[in-house]
PDB file of N, CA, C and O in Angstrom:
ATOM      1  N   MET A   1      94.419 103.076 121.244  1.00  0.00           N
ATOM      2  CA  MET A   1      94.855 104.054 122.248  1.00  0.00           C
ATOM      3  C   MET A   1      93.463 104.513 122.935  1.00  0.00           C
ATOM      4  O   MET A   1      93.501 105.025 124.054  1.00  0.00           O
ATOM      5  N   HIS A   2      92.392 104.352 122.346  1.00  0.00           N
ATOM      6  CA  HIS A   2      91.220 104.789 123.023  1.00  0.00           C
ATOM      7  C   HIS A   2      90.712 103.784 124.065  1.00  0.00           C
ATOM      8  O   HIS A   2      90.126 104.208 125.061  1.00  0.00           O
ATOM      9  N   ALA A   3      90.905 102.507 123.885  1.00  0.00           N
ATOM     10  CA  ALA A   3      90.552 101.532 124.684  1.00  0.00           C
ATOM     11  C   ALA A   3      91.473 101.534 125.906  1.00  0.00           C
ATOM     12  O   ALA A   3      91.019 101.214 127.004  1.00  0.00           O
ATOM     13  N   THR A   4      92.704 101.872 125.752  1.00  0.00           N
ATOM     14  CA  THR A   4      93.581 101.909 126.847  1.00  0.00           C
ATOM     15  C   THR A   4      93.574 103.229 127.639  1.00  0.00           C
ATOM     16  O   THR A   4      93.565 103.179 128.868  1.00  0.00           O
ATOM     17  N   THR A   5      93.576 104.293 127.054  1.00  0.00           N
ATOM     18  CA  THR A   5      93.508 105.640 127.684  1.00  0.00           C
ATOM     19  C   THR A   5      92.311 106.446 127.706  1.00  0.00           C
ATOM     20  O   THR A   5      92.185 107.385 128.492  1.00  0.00           O
ATOM     21  N   GLY A   6      91.364 106.088 126.808  1.00  0.00           N
ATOM     22  CA  GLY A   6      90.170 106.813 126.734  1.00  0.00           C
ATOM     23  C   GLY A   6      90.299 108.135 125.944  1.00  0.00           C
ATOM     24  O   GLY A   6      89.411 108.986 125.897  1.00  0.00           O
ATOM     25  N   ILE A   7      91.568 108.223 125.291  1.00  0.00           N
ATOM     26  CA  ILE A   7      91.695 109.452 124.461  1.00  0.00           C
ATOM     27  C   ILE A   7      91.797 108.902 122.909  1.00  0.00           C
ATOM     28  O   ILE A   7      92.399 107.894 122.539  1.00  0.00           O
ATOM     29  N   TYR A   8      91.078 109.793 122.132  1.00  0.00           N
ATOM     30  CA  TYR A   8      91.069 109.557 120.735  1.00  0.00           C
ATOM     31  C   TYR A   8      92.364 110.119 119.938  1.00  0.00           C
ATOM     32  O   TYR A   8      92.507 111.333 119.792  1.00  0.00           O
ATOM     33  N   CYS A   9      93.215 109.270 119.475  1.00  0.00           N
ATOM     34  CA  CYS A   9      94.355 109.771 118.694  1.00  0.00           C
ATOM     35  C   CYS A   9      93.863 110.419 117.449  1.00  0.00           C
ATOM     36  O   CYS A   9      92.728 110.188 117.033  1.00  0.00           O
ATOM     37  N   PRO A  10      94.748 111.287 116.796  1.00  0.00           N
ATOM     38  CA  PRO A  10      94.404 111.981 115.524  1.00  0.00           C
ATOM     39  C   PRO A  10      94.085 111.043 114.439  1.00  0.00           C
ATOM     40  O   PRO A  10      93.410 111.494 113.513  1.00  0.00           O
ATOM     41  N   GLY A  11      94.471 109.766 114.396  1.00  0.00           N
ATOM     42  CA  GLY A  11      94.213 108.907 113.423  1.00  0.00           C
ATOM     43  C   GLY A  11      92.975 107.869 113.639  1.00  0.00           C
ATOM     44  O   GLY A  11      92.624 107.055 112.785  1.00  0.00           O
ATOM     45  N   CYS A  12      92.386 108.026 114.889  1.00  0.00           N
ATOM     46  CA  CYS A  12      91.216 107.218 115.146  1.00  0.00           C
ATOM     47  C   CYS A  12      90.158 107.437 114.177  1.00  0.00           C
ATOM     48  O   CYS A  12      89.770 108.568 113.885  1.00  0.00           O
ATOM     49  N   GLY A  13      89.659 106.312 113.646  1.00  0.00           N
ATOM     50  CA  GLY A  13      88.554 106.342 112.614  1.00  0.00           C
ATOM     51  C   GLY A  13      88.992 106.487 111.275  1.00  0.00           C
ATOM     52  O   GLY A  13      88.168 106.628 110.371  1.00  0.00           O
ATOM     53  N   SER A  14      90.349 106.465 111.038  1.00  0.00           N
ATOM     54  CA  SER A  14      90.812 106.534 109.596  1.00  0.00           C
ATOM     55  C   SER A  14      90.538 105.412 108.857  1.00  0.00           C
ATOM     56  O   SER A  14      90.184 105.587 107.691  1.00  0.00           O
ATOM     57  N   GLN A  15      90.631 104.230 109.312  1.00  0.00           N
ATOM     58  CA  GLN A  15      90.295 102.965 108.664  1.00  0.00           C
ATOM     59  C   GLN A  15      88.880 102.900 108.402  1.00  0.00           C
ATOM     60  O   GLN A  15      88.582 102.427 107.306  1.00  0.00           O
ATOM     61  N   ARG A  16      87.985 103.248 109.118  1.00  0.00           N
ATOM     62  CA  ARG A  16      86.513 103.351 108.830  1.00  0.00           C
ATOM     63  C   ARG A  16      86.268 104.393 107.823  1.00  0.00           C
ATOM     64  O   ARG A  16      85.475 104.194 106.903  1.00  0.00           O
ATOM     65  N   ALA A  17      86.959 105.574 107.965  1.00  0.00           N
ATOM     66  CA  ALA A  17      86.811 106.563 106.853  1.00  0.00           C
ATOM     67  C   ALA A  17      87.190 106.090 105.565  1.00  0.00           C
ATOM     68  O   ALA A  17      86.490 106.434 104.613  1.00  0.00           O
ATOM     69  N   LEU A  18      88.249 105.306 105.359  1.00  0.00           N
ATOM     70  CA  LEU A  18      88.679 104.899 104.182  1.00  0.00           C
ATOM     71  C   LEU A  18      87.720 103.864 103.527  1.00  0.00           C
ATOM     72  O   LEU A  18      87.532 103.830 102.311  1.00  0.00           O
ATOM     73  N   HIS A  19      87.130 103.028 104.409  1.00  0.00           N
ATOM     74  CA  HIS A  19      86.057 102.066 104.047  1.00  0.00           C
ATOM     75  C   HIS A  19      84.910 102.874 103.534  1.00  0.00           C
ATOM     76  O   HIS A  19      84.338 102.528 102.501  1.00  0.00           O
ATOM     77  N   SER A  20      84.553 103.912 104.191  1.00  0.00           N
ATOM     78  CA  SER A  20      83.346 104.578 103.770  1.00  0.00           C
ATOM     79  C   SER A  20      83.660 105.431 102.469  1.00  0.00           C
ATOM     80  O   SER A  20      82.780 105.670 101.643  1.00  0.00           O
ATOM     81  N   LEU A  21      84.909 105.855 102.342  1.00  0.00           N
ATOM     82  CA  LEU A  21      85.170 106.648 101.087  1.00  0.00           C
ATOM     83  C   LEU A  21      85.132 105.573  99.952  1.00  0.00           C
ATOM     84  O   LEU A  21      84.677 105.940  98.868  1.00  0.00           O
ATOM     85  N   LEU A  22      85.560 104.290 100.088  1.00  0.00           N
ATOM     86  CA  LEU A  22      85.452 103.389  98.973  1.00  0.00           C
ATOM     87  C   LEU A  22      84.035 103.046  98.695  1.00  0.00           C
ATOM     88  O   LEU A  22      83.761 102.636  97.567  1.00  0.00           O
ATOM     89  N   HIS A  23      83.089 103.167  99.604  1.00  0.00           N
ATOM     90  CA  HIS A  23      81.670 103.013  99.353  1.00  0.00           C
ATOM     91  C   HIS A  23      80.948 104.218  99.073  1.00  0.00           C
ATOM     92  O   HIS A  23      79.722 104.322  99.125  1.00  0.00           O
ATOM     93  N   LEU A  24      81.921 105.305  98.712  1.00  0.00           N
ATOM     94  CA  LEU A  24      81.341 106.727  98.376  1.00  0.00           C
ATOM     95  C   LEU A  24      80.355 107.310  99.493  1.00  0.00           C
ATOM     96  O   LEU A  24      79.468 108.097  99.163  1.00  0.00           O
ATOM     97  N   ASP A  25      80.510 106.952 100.678  1.00  0.00           N
ATOM     98  CA  ASP A  25      79.706 107.546 101.831  1.00  0.00           C
ATOM     99  C   ASP A  25      80.416 108.740 102.427  1.00  0.00           C
ATOM    100  O   ASP A  25      81.067 108.624 103.465  1.00  0.00           O
ATOM    101  N   PHE A  26      80.295 109.899 101.773  1.00  0.00           N
ATOM    102  CA  PHE A  26      81.079 110.934 102.215  1.00  0.00           C
ATOM    103  C   PHE A  26      80.892 111.601 103.547  1.00  0.00           C
ATOM    104  O   PHE A  26      81.760 112.231 104.150  1.00  0.00           O
ATOM    105  N   LYS A  27      79.659 111.387 103.933  1.00  0.00           N
ATOM    106  CA  LYS A  27      79.152 111.873 105.169  1.00  0.00           C
ATOM    107  C   LYS A  27      79.805 111.108 106.303  1.00  0.00           C
ATOM    108  O   LYS A  27      80.227 111.692 107.302  1.00  0.00           O
ATOM    109  N   SER A  28      79.886 109.774 106.135  1.00  0.00           N
ATOM    110  CA  SER A  28      80.523 108.949 107.197  1.00  0.00           C
ATOM    111  C   SER A  28      81.996 109.230 107.208  1.00  0.00           C
ATOM    112  O   SER A  28      82.614 109.181 108.271  1.00  0.00           O
ATOM    113  N   VAL A  29      82.625 109.540 106.004  1.00  0.00           N
ATOM    114  CA  VAL A  29      84.078 109.902 106.075  1.00  0.00           C
ATOM    115  C   VAL A  29      84.364 111.018 107.047  1.00  0.00           C
ATOM    116  O   VAL A  29      85.247 110.963 107.903  1.00  0.00           O
ATOM    117  N   VAL A  30      83.563 112.019 106.853  1.00  0.00           N
ATOM    118  CA  VAL A  30      83.792 113.158 107.697  1.00  0.00           C
ATOM    119  C   VAL A  30      83.474 112.898 109.126  1.00  0.00           C
ATOM    120  O   VAL A  30      84.160 113.412 110.009  1.00  0.00           O
ATOM    121  N   SER A  31      82.459 112.119 109.397  1.00  0.00           N
ATOM    122  CA  SER A  31      82.163 111.925 110.785  1.00  0.00           C
ATOM    123  C   SER A  31      83.190 110.928 111.468  1.00  0.00           C
ATOM    124  O   SER A  31      83.329 111.027 112.687  1.00  0.00           O
ATOM    125  N   TYR A  32      83.873 110.035 110.818  1.00  0.00           N
ATOM    126  CA  TYR A  32      84.711 109.142 111.481  1.00  0.00           C
ATOM    127  C   TYR A  32      86.103 109.903 111.735  1.00  0.00           C
ATOM    128  O   TYR A  32      86.729 109.754 112.785  1.00  0.00           O
ATOM    129  N   ASN A  33      86.512 110.690 110.739  1.00  0.00           N
ATOM    130  CA  ASN A  33      87.804 111.361 110.873  1.00  0.00           C
ATOM    131  C   ASN A  33      87.923 112.527 109.922  1.00  0.00           C
ATOM    132  O   ASN A  33      88.282 112.389 108.753  1.00  0.00           O
ATOM    133  N   PHE A  34      87.597 113.717 110.490  1.00  0.00           N
ATOM    134  CA  PHE A  34      87.509 115.019 109.716  1.00  0.00           C
ATOM    135  C   PHE A  34      88.823 115.314 109.018  1.00  0.00           C
ATOM    136  O   PHE A  34      88.832 115.920 107.947  1.00  0.00           O
ATOM    137  N   MET A  35      89.992 114.873 109.642  1.00  0.00           N
ATOM    138  CA  MET A  35      91.268 115.217 109.028  1.00  0.00           C
ATOM    139  C   MET A  35      91.638 114.196 107.748  1.00  0.00           C
ATOM    140  O   MET A  35      92.609 114.372 107.012  1.00  0.00           O
ATOM    141  N   PHE A  36      90.749 113.176 107.634  1.00  0.00           N
ATOM    142  CA  PHE A  36      91.089 112.275 106.569  1.00  0.00           C
ATOM    143  C   PHE A  36      91.122 112.872 105.267  1.00  0.00           C
ATOM    144  O   PHE A  36      91.988 112.586 104.440  1.00  0.00           O
ATOM    145  N   ILE A  37      90.025 113.853 105.026  1.00  0.00           N
ATOM    146  CA  ILE A  37      90.058 114.509 103.726  1.00  0.00           C
ATOM    147  C   ILE A  37      91.242 115.299 103.382  1.00  0.00           C
ATOM    148  O   ILE A  37      91.822 115.059 102.323  1.00  0.00           O
ATOM    149  N   PRO A  38      91.665 116.234 104.184  1.00  0.00           N
ATOM    150  CA  PRO A  38      92.984 116.915 104.037  1.00  0.00           C
ATOM    151  C   PRO A  38      94.103 115.977 103.757  1.00  0.00           C
ATOM    152  O   PRO A  38      94.821 116.128 102.769  1.00  0.00           O
ATOM    153  N   ALA A  39      94.258 115.048 104.578  1.00  0.00           N
ATOM    154  CA  ALA A  39      95.425 114.108 104.453  1.00  0.00           C
ATOM    155  C   ALA A  39      95.343 113.381 103.052  1.00  0.00           C
ATOM    156  O   ALA A  39      96.338 113.221 102.345  1.00  0.00           O
ATOM    157  N   LEU A  40      94.190 112.993 102.740  1.00  0.00           N
ATOM    158  CA  LEU A  40      94.058 112.399 101.412  1.00  0.00           C
ATOM    159  C   LEU A  40      94.421 113.349 100.238  1.00  0.00           C
ATOM    160  O   LEU A  40      94.980 112.961  99.212  1.00  0.00           O
ATOM    161  N   GLY A  41      94.052 114.620 100.483  1.00  0.00           N
ATOM    162  CA  GLY A  41      94.365 115.601  99.396  1.00  0.00           C
ATOM    163  C   GLY A  41      95.926 115.807  99.338  1.00  0.00           C
ATOM    164  O   GLY A  41      96.490 115.920  98.250  1.00  0.00           O
ATOM    165  N   LEU A  42      96.564 115.849 100.445  1.00  0.00           N
ATOM    166  CA  LEU A  42      97.956 115.832 100.440  1.00  0.00           C
ATOM    167  C   LEU A  42      98.641 114.753  99.765  1.00  0.00           C
ATOM    168  O   LEU A  42      99.695 114.971  99.168  1.00  0.00           O
ATOM    169  N   VAL A  43      98.042 113.438  99.824  1.00  0.00           N
ATOM    170  CA  VAL A  43      98.638 112.331  99.218  1.00  0.00           C
ATOM    171  C   VAL A  43      98.466 112.382  97.759  1.00  0.00           C
ATOM    172  O   VAL A  43      99.353 112.010  96.991  1.00  0.00           O
ATOM    173  N   VAL A  44      97.161 112.910  97.314  1.00  0.00           N
ATOM    174  CA  VAL A  44      96.942 113.188  95.868  1.00  0.00           C
ATOM    175  C   VAL A  44      97.949 114.183  95.275  1.00  0.00           C
ATOM    176  O   VAL A  44      98.555 113.953  94.228  1.00  0.00           O
ATOM    177  N   TYR A  45      98.098 115.326  96.018  1.00  0.00           N
ATOM    178  CA  TYR A  45      98.938 116.483  95.599  1.00  0.00           C
ATOM    179  C   TYR A  45     100.409 115.910  95.526  1.00  0.00           C
ATOM    180  O   TYR A  45     101.058 116.238  94.533  1.00  0.00           O
ATOM    181  N   ASN A  46     100.946 115.178  96.362  1.00  0.00           N
ATOM    182  CA  ASN A  46     102.217 114.665  96.369  1.00  0.00           C
ATOM    183  C   ASN A  46     102.467 113.849  95.146  1.00  0.00           C
ATOM    184  O   ASN A  46     103.455 114.044  94.438  1.00  0.00           O
ATOM    185  N   LEU A  47     101.570 112.933  94.898  1.00  0.00           N
ATOM    186  CA  LEU A  47     101.660 111.897  93.789  1.00  0.00           C
ATOM    187  C   LEU A  47     101.587 112.717  92.533  1.00  0.00           C
ATOM    188  O   LEU A  47     102.408 112.537  91.634  1.00  0.00           O
ATOM    189  N   GLY A  48     100.609 113.633  92.438  1.00  0.00           N
ATOM    190  CA  GLY A  48     100.484 114.442  91.340  1.00  0.00           C
ATOM    191  C   GLY A  48     101.673 115.146  90.803  1.00  0.00           C
ATOM    192  O   GLY A  48     101.985 115.127  89.612  1.00  0.00           O
ATOM    193  N   VAL A  49     102.369 115.814  91.804  1.00  0.00           N
ATOM    194  CA  VAL A  49     103.570 116.628  91.574  1.00  0.00           C
ATOM    195  C   VAL A  49     104.711 115.636  91.139  1.00  0.00           C
ATOM    196  O   VAL A  49     105.396 115.874  90.144  1.00  0.00           O
ATOM    197  N   LYS A  50     104.881 114.585  91.865  1.00  0.00           N
ATOM    198  CA  LYS A  50     105.769 113.517  91.381  1.00  0.00           C
ATOM    199  C   LYS A  50     105.641 113.010  90.021  1.00  0.00           C
ATOM    200  O   LYS A  50     106.592 112.869  89.252  1.00  0.00           O
ATOM    201  N   GLY A  51     104.312 112.716  89.733  1.00  0.00           N
ATOM    202  CA  GLY A  51     104.079 112.180  88.487  1.00  0.00           C
ATOM    203  C   GLY A  51     104.152 113.145  87.340  1.00  0.00           C
ATOM    204  O   GLY A  51     104.491 112.755  86.223  1.00  0.00           O
ATOM    205  N   TYR A  52     103.832 114.445  87.598  1.00  0.00           N
ATOM    206  CA  TYR A  52     104.100 115.487  86.675  1.00  0.00           C
ATOM    207  C   TYR A  52     105.509 115.722  86.360  1.00  0.00           C
ATOM    208  O   TYR A  52     105.900 115.897  85.206  1.00  0.00           O
ATOM    209  N   ASN A  53     106.286 115.725  87.410  1.00  0.00           N
ATOM    210  CA  ASN A  53     107.756 115.920  87.252  1.00  0.00           C
ATOM    211  C   ASN A  53     108.544 114.757  86.542  1.00  0.00           C
ATOM    212  O   ASN A  53     109.579 114.907  85.892  1.00  0.00           O
ATOM    213  N   HIS A  54     107.889 113.583  86.772  1.00  0.00           N
ATOM    214  CA  HIS A  54     108.519 112.322  86.196  1.00  0.00           C
ATOM    215  C   HIS A  54     108.226 112.288  84.632  1.00  0.00           C
ATOM    216  O   HIS A  54     109.126 112.090  83.816  1.00  0.00           O
ATOM    217  N   PHE A  55     106.887 112.499  84.274  1.00  0.00           N
ATOM    218  CA  PHE A  55     106.527 112.243  83.000  1.00  0.00           C
ATOM    219  C   PHE A  55     106.836 113.386  82.069  1.00  0.00           C
ATOM    220  O   PHE A  55     107.196 113.144  80.917  1.00  0.00           O
ATOM    221  N   TYR A  56     106.710 114.656  82.523  1.00  0.00           N
ATOM    222  CA  TYR A  56     107.112 115.798  81.673  1.00  0.00           C
ATOM    223  C   TYR A  56     108.548 116.436  81.938  1.00  0.00           C
ATOM    224  O   TYR A  56     108.907 117.530  81.502  1.00  0.00           O
ATOM    225  N   LYS A  57     109.303 115.583  82.718  1.00  0.00           N
ATOM    226  CA  LYS A  57     110.757 115.971  82.888  1.00  0.00           C
ATOM    227  C   LYS A  57     110.878 117.379  83.404  1.00  0.00           C
ATOM    228  O   LYS A  57     111.719 118.144  82.931  1.00  0.00           O
ATOM    229  N   LYS A  58     110.085 117.723  84.328  1.00  0.00           N
ATOM    230  CA  LYS A  58     110.110 119.130  84.888  1.00  0.00           C
ATOM    231  C   LYS A  58     110.536 118.989  86.341  1.00  0.00           C
ATOM    232  O   LYS A  58     110.699 117.934  86.955  1.00  0.00           O
ATOM    233  N   SER A  59     110.694 120.295  86.809  1.00  0.00           N
ATOM    234  CA  SER A  59     111.262 120.246  88.384  1.00  0.00           C
ATOM    235  C   SER A  59     110.322 121.150  89.069  1.00  0.00           C
ATOM    236  O   SER A  59     110.756 122.188  89.568  1.00  0.00           O
ATOM    237  N   VAL A  60     109.076 120.848  89.137  1.00  0.00           N
ATOM    238  CA  VAL A  60     108.132 121.699  89.918  1.00  0.00           C
ATOM    239  C   VAL A  60     108.348 121.395  91.391  1.00  0.00           C
ATOM    240  O   VAL A  60     108.242 120.251  91.834  1.00  0.00           O
ATOM    241  N   PRO A  61     108.670 122.506  92.177  1.00  0.00           N
ATOM    242  CA  PRO A  61     108.921 122.215  93.736  1.00  0.00           C
ATOM    243  C   PRO A  61     107.590 121.676  94.333  1.00  0.00           C
ATOM    244  O   PRO A  61     106.451 121.976  93.974  1.00  0.00           O
ATOM    245  N   ASN A  62     107.966 120.826  95.310  1.00  0.00           N
ATOM    246  CA  ASN A  62     106.786 120.380  96.074  1.00  0.00           C
ATOM    247  C   ASN A  62     106.733 120.843  97.447  1.00  0.00           C
ATOM    248  O   ASN A  62     107.630 120.505  98.220  1.00  0.00           O
ATOM    249  N   VAL A  63     105.780 121.579  97.830  1.00  0.00           N
ATOM    250  CA  VAL A  63     105.801 122.294  99.091  1.00  0.00           C
ATOM    251  C   VAL A  63     105.635 121.424 100.278  1.00  0.00           C
ATOM    252  O   VAL A  63     105.817 121.831 101.426  1.00  0.00           O
ATOM    253  N   ILE A  64     105.283 120.208  99.970  1.00  0.00           N
ATOM    254  CA  ILE A  64     105.295 119.186 101.164  1.00  0.00           C
ATOM    255  C   ILE A  64     106.590 118.971 101.751  1.00  0.00           C
ATOM    256  O   ILE A  64     106.598 118.606 102.927  1.00  0.00           O
ATOM    257  N   TYR A  65     107.718 119.131 101.139  1.00  0.00           N
ATOM    258  CA  TYR A  65     108.902 118.950 101.661  1.00  0.00           C
ATOM    259  C   TYR A  65     109.678 120.061 102.201  1.00  0.00           C
ATOM    260  O   TYR A  65     110.875 119.948 102.465  1.00  0.00           O
ATOM    261  N   SER A  66     109.009 121.133 102.366  1.00  0.00           N
ATOM    262  CA  SER A  66     109.468 122.367 103.088  1.00  0.00           C
ATOM    263  C   SER A  66     109.375 122.190 104.532  1.00  0.00           C
ATOM    264  O   SER A  66     108.419 121.568 104.995  1.00  0.00           O
ATOM    265  N   SER A  67     110.386 122.738 105.378  1.00  0.00           N
ATOM    266  CA  SER A  67     110.224 122.767 106.795  1.00  0.00           C
ATOM    267  C   SER A  67     109.071 123.416 107.344  1.00  0.00           C
ATOM    268  O   SER A  67     108.503 122.978 108.345  1.00  0.00           O
ATOM    269  N   ASN A  68     108.700 124.455 106.723  1.00  0.00           N
ATOM    270  CA  ASN A  68     107.673 125.367 107.286  1.00  0.00           C
ATOM    271  C   ASN A  68     106.298 124.515 107.045  1.00  0.00           C
ATOM    272  O   ASN A  68     105.429 124.561 107.917  1.00  0.00           O
ATOM    273  N   PHE A  69     106.111 123.779 105.925  1.00  0.00           N
ATOM    274  CA  PHE A  69     104.899 123.039 105.800  1.00  0.00           C
ATOM    275  C   PHE A  69     104.852 121.787 106.854  1.00  0.00           C
ATOM    276  O   PHE A  69     103.785 121.382 107.316  1.00  0.00           O
ATOM    277  N   THR A  70     106.032 121.259 107.159  1.00  0.00           N
ATOM    278  CA  THR A  70     106.082 120.220 108.203  1.00  0.00           C
ATOM    279  C   THR A  70     105.503 120.737 109.565  1.00  0.00           C
ATOM    280  O   THR A  70     104.670 120.149 110.255  1.00  0.00           O
ATOM    281  N   ARG A  71     106.075 121.906 109.817  1.00  0.00           N
ATOM    282  CA  ARG A  71     105.638 122.583 111.027  1.00  0.00           C
ATOM    283  C   ARG A  71     104.184 122.823 111.160  1.00  0.00           C
ATOM    284  O   ARG A  71     103.563 122.574 112.193  1.00  0.00           O
ATOM    285  N   ILE A  72     103.657 123.316 110.078  1.00  0.00           N
ATOM    286  CA  ILE A  72     102.175 123.604 109.928  1.00  0.00           C
ATOM    287  C   ILE A  72     101.447 122.280 110.073  1.00  0.00           C
ATOM    288  O   ILE A  72     100.490 122.214 110.843  1.00  0.00           O
ATOM    289  N   VAL A  73     101.824 121.274 109.413  1.00  0.00           N
ATOM    290  CA  VAL A  73     101.179 120.127 109.639  1.00  0.00           C
ATOM    291  C   VAL A  73     101.147 119.521 111.016  1.00  0.00           C
ATOM    292  O   VAL A  73     100.101 119.115 111.522  1.00  0.00           O
ATOM    293  N   LEU A  74     102.332 119.471 111.615  1.00  0.00           N
ATOM    294  CA  LEU A  74     102.484 119.014 113.039  1.00  0.00           C
ATOM    295  C   LEU A  74     101.586 119.773 113.993  1.00  0.00           C
ATOM    296  O   LEU A  74     100.866 119.209 114.816  1.00  0.00           O
ATOM    297  N   ILE A  75     101.668 121.094 113.836  1.00  0.00           N
ATOM    298  CA  ILE A  75     100.768 122.006 114.729  1.00  0.00           C
ATOM    299  C   ILE A  75      99.290 121.625 114.423  1.00  0.00           C
ATOM    300  O   ILE A  75      98.502 121.559 115.366  1.00  0.00           O
ATOM    301  N   THR A  76      98.900 121.387 113.229  1.00  0.00           N
ATOM    302  CA  THR A  76      97.557 121.146 112.829  1.00  0.00           C
ATOM    303  C   THR A  76      97.011 119.891 113.477  1.00  0.00           C
ATOM    304  O   THR A  76      95.889 119.802 113.975  1.00  0.00           O
ATOM    305  N   VAL A  77      97.931 118.920 113.416  1.00  0.00           N
ATOM    306  CA  VAL A  77      97.522 117.535 113.885  1.00  0.00           C
ATOM    307  C   VAL A  77      97.473 117.482 115.478  1.00  0.00           C
ATOM    308  O   VAL A  77      96.595 116.830 116.042  1.00  0.00           O
ATOM    309  N   ILE A  78      98.403 118.159 116.155  1.00  0.00           N
ATOM    310  CA  ILE A  78      98.300 118.257 117.486  1.00  0.00           C
ATOM    311  C   ILE A  78      97.064 119.043 117.990  1.00  0.00           C
ATOM    312  O   ILE A  78      96.425 118.654 118.967  1.00  0.00           O
ATOM    313  N   LEU A  79      96.728 120.227 117.253  1.00  0.00           N
ATOM    314  CA  LEU A  79      95.560 121.048 117.579  1.00  0.00           C
ATOM    315  C   LEU A  79      94.267 120.085 117.362  1.00  0.00           C
ATOM    316  O   LEU A  79      93.356 120.075 118.189  1.00  0.00           O
ATOM    317  N   PHE A  80      94.251 119.336 116.277  1.00  0.00           N
ATOM    318  CA  PHE A  80      93.118 118.406 116.087  1.00  0.00           C
ATOM    319  C   PHE A  80      93.055 117.416 117.170  1.00  0.00           C
ATOM    320  O   PHE A  80      91.959 117.122 117.646  1.00  0.00           O
ATOM    321  N   TRP A  81      94.179 116.857 117.617  1.00  0.00           N
ATOM    322  CA  TRP A  81      94.196 115.852 118.611  1.00  0.00           C
ATOM    323  C   TRP A  81      93.677 116.302 119.975  1.00  0.00           C
ATOM    324  O   TRP A  81      93.004 115.549 120.679  1.00  0.00           O
ATOM    325  N   VAL A  82      94.004 117.558 120.337  1.00  0.00           N
ATOM    326  CA  VAL A  82      93.483 118.195 121.541  1.00  0.00           C
ATOM    327  C   VAL A  82      92.068 118.492 121.414  1.00  0.00           C
ATOM    328  O   VAL A  82      91.271 118.178 122.298  1.00  0.00           O
ATOM    329  N   LEU A  83      91.679 119.170 120.195  1.00  0.00           N
ATOM    330  CA  LEU A  83      90.254 119.513 120.174  1.00  0.00           C
ATOM    331  C   LEU A  83      89.278 118.412 120.002  1.00  0.00           C
ATOM    332  O   LEU A  83      88.143 118.576 120.449  1.00  0.00           O
ATOM    333  N   ARG A  84      89.595 117.301 119.400  1.00  0.00           N
ATOM    334  CA  ARG A  84      88.693 116.269 119.248  1.00  0.00           C
ATOM    335  C   ARG A  84      88.568 115.440 120.638  1.00  0.00           C
ATOM    336  O   ARG A  84      87.752 114.519 120.693  1.00  0.00           O
ATOM    337  N   ASN A  85      89.288 115.728 121.645  1.00  0.00           N
ATOM    338  CA  ASN A  85      89.108 115.091 122.945  1.00  0.00           C
ATOM    339  C   ASN A  85      88.388 115.977 123.967  1.00  0.00           C
ATOM    340  O   ASN A  85      88.152 115.517 125.084  1.00  0.00           O
ATOM    341  N   LEU A  86      88.055 117.131 123.666  1.00  0.00           N
ATOM    342  CA  LEU A  86      87.299 118.033 124.552  1.00  0.00           C
ATOM    343  C   LEU A  86      85.914 117.514 124.604  1.00  0.00           C
ATOM    344  O   LEU A  86      85.374 117.229 123.535  1.00  0.00           O
ATOM    345  N   PRO A  87      85.286 117.359 125.696  1.00  0.00           N
ATOM    346  CA  PRO A  87      83.939 116.820 125.888  1.00  0.00           C
ATOM    347  C   PRO A  87      82.690 117.632 125.748  1.00  0.00           C
ATOM    348  O   PRO A  87      81.585 117.286 126.166  1.00  0.00           O
ATOM    349  N   PHE A  88      82.978 118.783 125.098  1.00  0.00           N
ATOM    350  CA  PHE A  88      81.753 119.649 124.919  1.00  0.00           C
ATOM    351  C   PHE A  88      81.708 120.199 123.481  1.00  0.00           C
ATOM    352  O   PHE A  88      82.711 120.295 122.774  1.00  0.00           O
ATOM    353  N   TYR A  89      80.455 120.555 123.102  1.00  0.00           N
ATOM    354  CA  TYR A  89      80.096 121.034 121.789  1.00  0.00           C
ATOM    355  C   TYR A  89      80.933 122.274 121.548  1.00  0.00           C
ATOM    356  O   TYR A  89      81.189 123.035 122.481  1.00  0.00           O
ATOM    357  N   PRO A  90      81.352 122.488 120.350  1.00  0.00           N
ATOM    358  CA  PRO A  90      81.258 121.781 119.094  1.00  0.00           C
ATOM    359  C   PRO A  90      82.331 120.849 118.870  1.00  0.00           C
ATOM    360  O   PRO A  90      82.357 120.278 117.780  1.00  0.00           O
ATOM    361  N   PHE A  91      83.329 120.571 119.830  1.00  0.00           N
ATOM    362  CA  PHE A  91      84.549 119.822 119.679  1.00  0.00           C
ATOM    363  C   PHE A  91      84.130 118.285 119.794  1.00  0.00           C
ATOM    364  O   PHE A  91      84.729 117.426 119.147  1.00  0.00           O
ATOM    365  N   ASN A  92      83.151 118.007 120.587  1.00  0.00           N
ATOM    366  CA  ASN A  92      82.782 116.564 120.614  1.00  0.00           C
ATOM    367  C   ASN A  92      82.300 115.950 119.281  1.00  0.00           C
ATOM    368  O   ASN A  92      82.276 114.730 119.116  1.00  0.00           O
ATOM    369  N   ILE A  93      81.938 116.784 118.389  1.00  0.00           N
ATOM    370  CA  ILE A  93      81.531 116.152 117.128  1.00  0.00           C
ATOM    371  C   ILE A  93      82.807 115.758 116.169  1.00  0.00           C
ATOM    372  O   ILE A  93      82.689 115.279 115.041  1.00  0.00           O
ATOM    373  N   LEU A  94      83.895 116.013 116.749  1.00  0.00           N
ATOM    374  CA  LEU A  94      85.138 115.567 116.100  1.00  0.00           C
ATOM    375  C   LEU A  94      85.619 114.239 116.426  1.00  0.00           C
ATOM    376  O   LEU A  94      86.423 113.657 115.697  1.00  0.00           O
ATOM    377  N   ALA A  95      85.155 113.735 117.500  1.00  0.00           N
ATOM    378  CA  ALA A  95      85.355 112.331 117.802  1.00  0.00           C
ATOM    379  C   ALA A  95      84.614 111.256 116.948  1.00  0.00           C
ATOM    380  O   ALA A  95      83.485 111.446 116.495  1.00  0.00           O
ATOM    381  N   PRO A  96      85.318 110.138 116.766  1.00  0.00           N
ATOM    382  CA  PRO A  96      84.709 109.241 115.788  1.00  0.00           C
ATOM    383  C   PRO A  96      83.422 108.651 116.436  1.00  0.00           C
ATOM    384  O   PRO A  96      82.722 107.858 115.806  1.00  0.00           O
TER     385      PRO A  96
END
């Protein structure tokens, strides 16, 4: 997307961030895509709740599947998308 339009998408830098995470370079993870850390936390949370419910035969509710949570994530991603494309400090540090 950046090569075509000059705009960074919300996921730009995620593959480089994952590579840096696998090499335990946390500073680079944050510099490539700041939203990678919260997204990874959501994946771990979701898998944790599903695993807990499966292994312990419980029914702990997963907040990820609520409509309010979906709206909050959508608003957060759109806001991040807009902010990382602003060309002035402090927002330009969000660009990969």
